[in-house]
C-alpha positions in Angstrom: -23.6 63.6 35.9 -23.0 60.1 37.1 -21.3 59.1 40.4 -18.6 56.4 40.6 -21.2 53.8 41.6 -23.2 54.4 38.4 -25.9 56.6 40.0 -27.2 59.7 38.4 -26.7 62.8 40.6 -30.0 64.7 40.9 -30.2 68.4 41.2 -31.8 69.5 44.5 -34.1 72.4 43.8 -34.6 75.3 46.2 -36.5 77.8 44.1 -39.9 76.3 43.8 -42.5 79.0 44.3 -45.5 77.3 42.9 -48.6 78.8 44.6 -51.1 76.3 46.0 -48.7 73.4 45.7 -49.9 70.4 47.8 -52.9 72.5 49.0 -55.4 69.7 48.3 -55.1 67.2 51.2 -55.4 63.5 50.6 -57.8 62.1 53.2 -57.8 58.5 54.2 -61.2 57.9 52.7 -60.3 59.5 49.4 -57.0 57.5 49.3 -58.8 54.2 49.9 -61.3 55.0 47.1 -58.5 56.0 44.8 -56.3 53.0 45.4 -59.2 50.5 45.2 -60.1 51.8 41.7 -56.5 52.2 40.6 -54.4 50.2 38.3 -50.9 48.6 38.7 -49.1 52.0 38.5 -51.1 53.5 41.3 -50.6 50.4 43.4 -46.8 50.3 42.7 -46.4 54.0 43.7 -48.5 54.0 46.8 -48.1 50.4 48.0 -47.3 49.5 51.6 -43.7 50.0 52.3 -43.2 52.7 49.7 -41.9 56.1 50.8 -45.1 57.6 49.2 -47.6 55.3 51.0 -49.8 57.2 53.4 -49.6 54.1 55.7 -45.8 53.9 55.7 -45.6 55.0 59.4 -48.1 52.5 60.8 -51.2 54.7 60.6 -52.6 57.1 58.0 -50.5 60.2 57.3 -51.0 62.4 54.2 -47.7 62.3 52.3 -48.2 66.0 51.3 -47.9 67.0 55.0 -44.4 67.3 56.4 -43.5 64.4 58.6 -40.6 64.6 61.2 -38.9 61.5 59.9 -35.5 61.9 61.7 -37.2 62.2 65.1 -37.9 58.4 64.9 -35.6 55.4 64.7 -36.2 53.5 61.5 -35.9 50.1 63.3 -38.8 51.0 65.5 -41.1 52.8 63.0 -40.6 50.3 60.3 -40.5 47.1 62.4 -43.9 45.7 61.2 -43.1 46.3 57.5 -39.7 44.8 57.9 -41.1 41.7 59.6 -43.2 40.9 56.6 -40.6 41.9 54.0 -42.5 45.0 52.6 -40.1 47.8 53.6 -38.5 49.7 50.7 -37.2 52.7 52.7 -34.6 53.3 55.4 -32.9 56.3 57.0 -30.1 57.1 59.5 -28.6 60.1 61.1 -25.1 59.3 62.2 -22.6 61.8 60.4 -25.3 63.0 58.0 -29.0 62.6 57.5 -29.4 59.8 54.9 -32.6 58.6 53.3 -32.7 55.6 51.0 -35.8 54.4 49.2 -36.7 52.1 46.4 -38.9 53.8 43.9 -41.1 51.8 41.5 -40.5 52.5 37.8 -43.8 53.6 36.3 -43.4 55.3 33.0 -40.7 58.0 32.8 -39.0 58.3 36.2 -38.9 62.1 36.8 -38.2 62.2 40.5 -37.4 65.7 41.9 -36.0 66.7 45.2 -36.8 70.1 46.7 -35.5 71.7 49.9 -37.1 75.0 50.9 -34.7 77.9 51.1 -34.9 78.0 54.9 -33.9 74.3 55.1 -37.0 73.3 57.0 -38.8 70.9 54.6 -37.6 68.5 52.0 -40.0 67.1 49.4 -39.6 64.2 47.0 -42.0 64.2 44.2 -42.6 63.1 40.6 -45.3 62.7 38.0 -46.2 59.1 37.2 -49.3 59.8 35.1 -48.1 62.1 32.3 -50.8 60.9 29.9 -53.7 62.3 31.9 -54.8 65.7 30.9 -53.4 68.2 33.3 -55.4 70.7 35.2 -56.3 74.2 34.1 -53.3 76.0 35.4 -51.0 73.2 34.1 -49.5 72.2 37.5 -50.6 68.8 38.7 -49.3 69.6 42.2 -52.1 72.2 42.8 -55.1 69.9 42.5 -55.8 66.2 43.3 -52.1 65.5 42.9 -52.3 61.8 43.6 -54.1 61.3 40.3 -51.0 62.6 38.5 -48.0 62.0 40.7 -46.6 61.4 44.2 -45.0 63.3 47.0 -43.4 62.8 50.4 -42.7 65.9 52.4 -40.3 65.6 55.4 -39.4 68.0 58.1 -35.7 68.5 58.4 -33.9 68.7 61.8 -32.5 72.0 62.9 -28.8 71.0 62.4 -28.9 70.3 58.6 -26.8 71.9 56.0 -29.2 71.9 53.0 -26.9 73.8 50.7 -24.6 70.8 50.6 -27.2 68.1 50.3 -26.9 65.5 47.5 -29.3 63.2 45.8 -28.6 60.1 43.6 -30.8 57.9 41.6 -29.7 54.5 40.4 -31.9 52.3 38.1 -32.5 48.6 38.5 -34.7 46.4 36.4 -38.1 47.1 38.0 -37.3 49.9 40.4 -35.0 52.8 41.0 -33.0 53.5 44.2 -33.0 57.0 45.6 -30.4 58.1 48.1 -30.4 61.6 49.7 -27.6 62.7 51.9 -28.0 65.9 53.9 -24.9 66.8 56.0 -25.1 68.0 59.5 -23.9 71.5 60.3 -20.4 71.4 61.8 -20.0 67.7 60.9 -16.3 67.0 60.5 -17.0 63.7 58.8 -17.2 63.6 55.1 -19.8 61.2 53.6 
């Protein structure tokens, strides 16, 4: 399904019950070693300013841990990245919670959006390295996930309406643009 602006509407999943998903933490030391030995795909996915960068918020934060994004003003939290032109993410919370992010195109773009059934956490993930042999149980998210894909988990505020959330992906030449809109409960304004 495509929206009027030419964006592909993504399904927001709520039924992911993968045991052990994101159970292997990405420490700062491991990330630095991984990125220093990585190629252009790794650097594109995890670069400074990317929604998936562990350093997006000014200091190291494992992207597989849920971050309370909407508790912070984008202008404040991203000021340094914006001042050097490296910011590829933005968010707002006026009538709805909106997240916009440029995603690098590395191989097949298979971005997925999950919101847990209680509406507490949203995760954006995708597999960028589909050529690498997968782990024994077949799910790349249950091991050293950064070698296979990417994730950003975000805590959702208490006044979200996750059942009416929407996600759109539009493709550009060298990146895709992801937009996620999560309405507020009792919001009279339609986005």
